[in-house]
C-alpha positions as CSV (number, residue, x, y, z in Angstrom):
1,M,0.0,0.0,0.0
2,I,1.3,3.4,-1.1
3,L,0.2,6.6,0.7
4,V,0.1,9.7,-1.4
5,T,-0.3,12.9,0.4
6,G,-1.5,16.1,-1.4
7,A,-3.5,13.8,-3.5
8,T,-5.8,16.3,-5.1
9,G,-3.1,18.7,-6.3
10,T,-1.4,18.9,-9.6
11,I,1.4,16.5,-8.8
12,G,-0.4,14.3,-6.2
13,S,-3.4,13.5,-8.4
14,D,-1.2,12.4,-11.2
15,V,1.0,10.3,-8.9
16,V,-2.3,8.6,-7.7
17,R,-3.5,8.0,-11.4
18,Q,-0.1,6.6,-12.6
19,L,0.3,4.4,-9.6
20,A,-3.1,2.9,-10.1
21,G,-2.4,2.5,-13.8
22,R,0.6,0.3,-12.7
23,G,-1.7,-1.8,-10.5
24,A,-0.4,-0.5,-7.3
25,K,-2.6,-0.4,-4.2
26,V,-3.0,3.3,-3.5
27,R,-4.3,5.3,-0.6
28,A,-4.9,9.0,-1.4
29,L,-4.7,11.4,1.6
30,T,-6.7,14.6,1.4
31,R,-8.2,17.2,3.8
32,D,-11.4,17.0,1.6
33,P,-12.2,13.6,0.3
34,A,-15.2,15.0,-1.6
35,R,-12.8,16.8,-4.0
36,A,-11.0,13.6,-4.8
37,R,-11.6,12.1,-8.2
38,A,-9.8,9.0,-7.8
39,D,-9.7,6.0,-10.1
40,A,-11.6,2.9,-9.3
41,G,-9.7,0.9,-6.6
42,V,-8.0,3.9,-5.0
43,E,-8.7,4.2,-1.4
44,V,-9.5,8.0,-0.4
45,V,-9.0,8.9,3.2
46,R,-9.3,12.1,5.1
47,G,-6.2,13.4,6.8
48,D,-4.6,16.7,8.0
49,Y,-1.1,17.4,9.2
50,G,-2.7,19.2,12.2
51,D,-4.5,16.0,13.2
52,P,-1.9,13.3,14.1
53,A,-4.7,10.8,14.7
54,S,-5.9,11.1,11.2
55,L,-2.3,10.4,9.9
56,D,-1.8,7.5,12.1
57,A,-5.1,6.0,10.6
58,A,-4.0,6.8,7.1
59,L,-0.6,5.3,7.5
60,A,-1.9,1.9,8.8
61,G,-0.5,-1.0,6.6
62,V,1.3,1.4,4.4
63,T,4.8,0.4,3.0
64,A,5.7,3.6,1.1
65,V,4.8,7.3,1.2
66,F,4.8,10.1,-1.3
67,L,5.4,13.2,0.7
68,L,3.9,16.4,-0.6
69,R,2.9,19.4,1.4
70,P,1.6,22.7,0.5
71,P,4.3,25.4,-0.4
72,G,5.3,27.6,2.4
73,P,7.6,27.7,5.3
74,D,8.3,24.4,7.0
75,E,6.2,24.0,10.2
76,G,7.4,20.6,11.1
77,Q,4.9,18.7,8.8
78,D,7.3,16.6,6.9
79,A,9.3,15.5,10.1
80,A,5.9,14.5,11.8
81,L,4.7,12.6,8.8
82,V,8.1,10.8,8.4
83,A,8.1,9.8,12.0
84,A,4.6,8.6,11.8
85,A,5.5,6.6,8.7
86,R,8.4,4.9,10.3
87,A,6.3,4.1,13.4
88,A,3.7,2.6,11.0
89,G,6.4,0.2,9.6
90,A,6.7,1.9,6.1
91,D,10.1,1.3,4.5
92,R,10.1,3.8,1.6
93,V,9.6,7.6,1.4
94,V,9.6,9.8,-1.7
95,K,9.7,13.7,-0.9
96,L,8.6,16.4,-3.3
97,S,11.0,19.3,-2.7
98,A,12.0,22.2,-5.0
99,I,14.9,23.2,-7.1
100,A,17.5,25.5,-5.4
101,T,16.6,24.1,-1.9
102,G,19.4,25.1,0.4
103,D,20.7,28.0,-1.9
104,P,20.5,31.1,0.0
105,D,20.5,33.2,-3.1
106,S,17.0,31.9,-3.9
107,G,15.5,33.7,-1.0
108,P,13.4,32.4,1.8
109,S,11.8,29.8,-0.4
110,G,15.1,28.1,-0.6
111,S,14.8,27.1,3.1
112,W,11.2,25.7,2.9
113,H,12.3,22.1,2.3
114,V,15.6,22.0,4.1
115,A,14.4,20.5,7.4
116,G,12.0,18.2,5.5
117,E,14.7,16.8,3.2
118,R,16.8,16.4,6.4
119,A,14.0,14.5,8.2
120,V,13.7,12.1,5.1
121,R,17.5,11.5,4.9
122,D,17.8,10.8,8.6
123,S,14.7,8.5,8.8
124,G,16.3,5.2,8.3
125,L,13.9,4.5,5.4
126,A,14.8,4.2,1.8
127,W,14.4,7.8,0.6
128,T,14.4,9.7,-2.6
129,V,14.2,13.5,-2.8
130,L,12.8,15.1,-5.9
131,R,13.6,18.8,-6.7
132,P,11.7,20.0,-9.8
133,S,12.0,23.2,-11.5
134,S,9.3,25.4,-12.5
135,F,6.0,23.7,-13.6
136,A,4.7,24.1,-17.1
137,S,1.3,24.3,-15.6
138,N,2.2,27.6,-13.9
139,T,1.3,29.3,-17.0
140,L,-2.3,28.6,-16.2
141,T,-2.0,31.6,-13.8
142,W,-2.0,33.7,-16.9
143,L,-5.7,32.8,-17.6
144,P,-7.1,36.0,-15.9
145,A,-4.9,38.2,-18.2
146,L,-5.7,36.2,-21.3
147,R,-9.3,36.3,-20.7
148,A,-9.3,40.0,-20.1
149,G,-7.3,40.6,-23.2
150,E,-4.4,41.9,-21.3
151,P,-0.7,41.2,-21.6
152,V,0.8,38.4,-19.3
153,P,2.8,39.8,-16.4
154,N,6.5,39.0,-16.7
155,M,8.2,39.4,-13.4
156,T,11.4,37.5,-14.2
157,G,12.6,39.4,-17.4
158,D,14.6,37.2,-19.7
159,G,15.6,34.9,-16.9
160,A,15.1,31.2,-18.0
161,S,14.0,28.1,-16.2
162,G,14.2,24.5,-17.0
163,V,10.4,24.3,-17.2
164,I,9.1,20.8,-16.6
165,D,5.8,19.0,-17.4
166,P,4.2,18.0,-14.1
167,R,3.5,14.5,-15.7
168,D,7.2,14.0,-15.8
169,I,7.5,14.9,-12.2
170,A,4.8,12.3,-11.3
171,A,6.4,9.7,-13.5
172,V,9.7,9.9,-11.7
173,A,7.9,9.8,-8.4
174,V,6.1,6.6,-9.4
175,R,9.4,5.0,-10.4
176,A,10.9,6.0,-7.1
177,L,8.0,4.6,-5.2
178,L,7.8,1.2,-7.0
179,D,11.2,0.5,-8.6
180,D,14.5,-0.3,-7.0
181,G,17.8,1.7,-7.6
182,H,16.5,5.2,-6.5
183,A,17.2,5.0,-2.8
184,G,19.5,7.7,-1.4
185,R,19.2,9.7,-4.5
186,T,18.3,13.4,-5.0
187,Y,17.1,14.1,-8.5
188,T,16.8,17.6,-9.8
189,L,14.0,17.5,-12.4
190,T,14.0,19.8,-15.4
191,G,12.7,19.9,-18.9
192,P,14.9,19.7,-21.9
193,E,15.3,23.5,-22.3
194,A,15.7,26.6,-20.4
195,I,12.9,29.0,-21.4
196,S,11.8,32.3,-20.1
197,V,8.3,33.8,-19.6
198,P,8.6,35.6,-23.1
199,G,9.7,32.3,-24.5
200,Q,6.8,30.3,-23.1
201,A,4.4,33.1,-24.3
202,A,5.7,32.8,-27.8
203,V,5.3,29.0,-27.8
204,L,1.8,29.3,-26.3
205,A,0.8,31.8,-28.9
206,E,1.8,29.5,-31.7
207,V,-0.1,26.6,-30.1
208,L,-3.2,28.6,-29.4
209,H,-3.0,30.4,-32.8
210,R,-3.6,33.8,-30.9
211,P,-1.4,36.5,-29.6
212,V,0.1,36.0,-26.0
213,P,1.7,39.3,-25.3
214,T,3.8,39.9,-22.1
215,R,4.4,43.0,-20.0
216,D,7.6,43.4,-18.0
217,L,7.0,44.4,-14.5
218,S,9.7,46.2,-12.4
219,P,10.3,44.9,-8.8
220,D,7.9,47.6,-7.5
221,Q,5.3,46.8,-10.0
222,S,5.8,43.1,-9.3
223,R,5.2,43.7,-5.5
224,D,2.0,45.5,-6.2
225,F,0.8,42.7,-8.6
226,L,1.6,40.0,-6.0
227,R,-0.2,41.8,-3.4
228,T,-3.4,42.9,-5.4
229,A,-3.7,40.0,-7.9
230,W,-2.3,37.2,-5.8
231,G,-3.4,38.4,-2.4
232,M,0.0,38.2,-0.8
233,D,0.7,40.1,2.5
234,E,4.0,42.2,2.6
235,T,6.1,39.4,4.0
236,R,5.1,36.9,1.5
237,A,5.4,39.4,-1.4
238,E,9.0,40.4,-0.3
239,S,10.0,36.7,-0.1
240,A,8.6,36.1,-3.6
241,L,10.5,39.1,-5.0
242,T,13.7,37.6,-3.9
243,G,12.9,34.4,-5.6
244,L,11.9,36.3,-8.7
245,A,15.2,38.2,-8.7
246,F,17.0,34.9,-8.6
247,V,15.3,33.6,-11.6
248,R,15.8,37.0,-13.4
249,A,19.5,36.8,-12.8
250,G,19.8,33.2,-14.3
251,G,19.8,31.3,-11.1
252,N,17.2,28.9,-12.3
253,A,18.6,28.2,-15.7
254,V,19.5,24.8,-14.8
255,L,19.2,21.7,-17.0
256,T,19.9,18.1,-15.8
257,E,19.6,14.6,-17.3
258,D,17.9,13.2,-14.2
259,V,14.4,12.7,-16.0
260,T,16.0,11.0,-18.8
261,E,18.1,8.8,-16.3
262,V,15.0,7.6,-14.4
263,L,12.4,7.4,-17.2
264,G,14.7,6.2,-20.1
265,R,13.3,8.9,-22.3
266,P,13.8,12.7,-22.6
267,P,11.5,15.0,-20.7
268,R,8.6,16.5,-22.5
269,T,9.0,20.0,-23.8
270,F,7.0,23.1,-22.9
271,R,5.4,22.9,-26.4
272,A,4.3,19.4,-25.8
273,W,2.6,20.3,-22.6
274,A,1.0,23.3,-24.1
275,A,-0.3,21.4,-27.1
276,D,-1.8,18.7,-24.8
277,N,-3.4,21.3,-22.5
278,K,-4.5,23.9,-24.8
279,G,-8.1,23.2,-24.0
280,L,-7.5,24.6,-20.6
281,F,-6.7,27.9,-22.3
282,G,-10.2,27.8,-24.1
283,T,-8.8,26.3,-27.3
284,G,-9.9,22.8,-28.3
């Protein structure tokens, strides 16, 4: 039995689907089981990091755990779940972390997964850490601007990222959960090319057969956008600005062969993701 936390999110839901597709026994953990749209045979259970009893119940009989928590500062959630998994007799854990974890130049977000990674590595379980780059699906945040006929906000200039298809992240997680040879590994997961926001917009315009203009925002304009459009408070906005500056300066222009090593094929391109998901942008 494999427990998948964050089972209704972008990555977690795909991990559940791919595990079920390989015939694995899957238990999907979510705070709201009514939101889960799991395949037949997947056991959906309610659980919350703030409710230890619910985690203990969810971990009963589990042999492996996919550890995914919401983005944000670490409040001990990872360590608590790892300890509970060990107590329940699990022998394998795969943690979803993030690229640039531990790099002080990336800003406060670079520390969000440090303690969790440490807890995983010190757990005594067979562990694997996944550090994905920027998700291709992040471009879905452009939908309000596109629907309003406005330019897409660009807060990172020409800074490029190794944008990765979330399906590839999930596929690597599934291999690490089911197959041998991944214990003790930290994989930095990227797509096959480093691409900027204007570059992604140009690809998306070709796929959608419509203009996708961008508008460069200064740091001050980005701060205002983060607070008004995304509802961030001052502290979160300042934290995000540091991370955006890191990307703008080229800090996220990292490419690796880790996806190819694990999956035996190249990672999908941003263009492939856009073509497969153009319906989400209102184009069939």
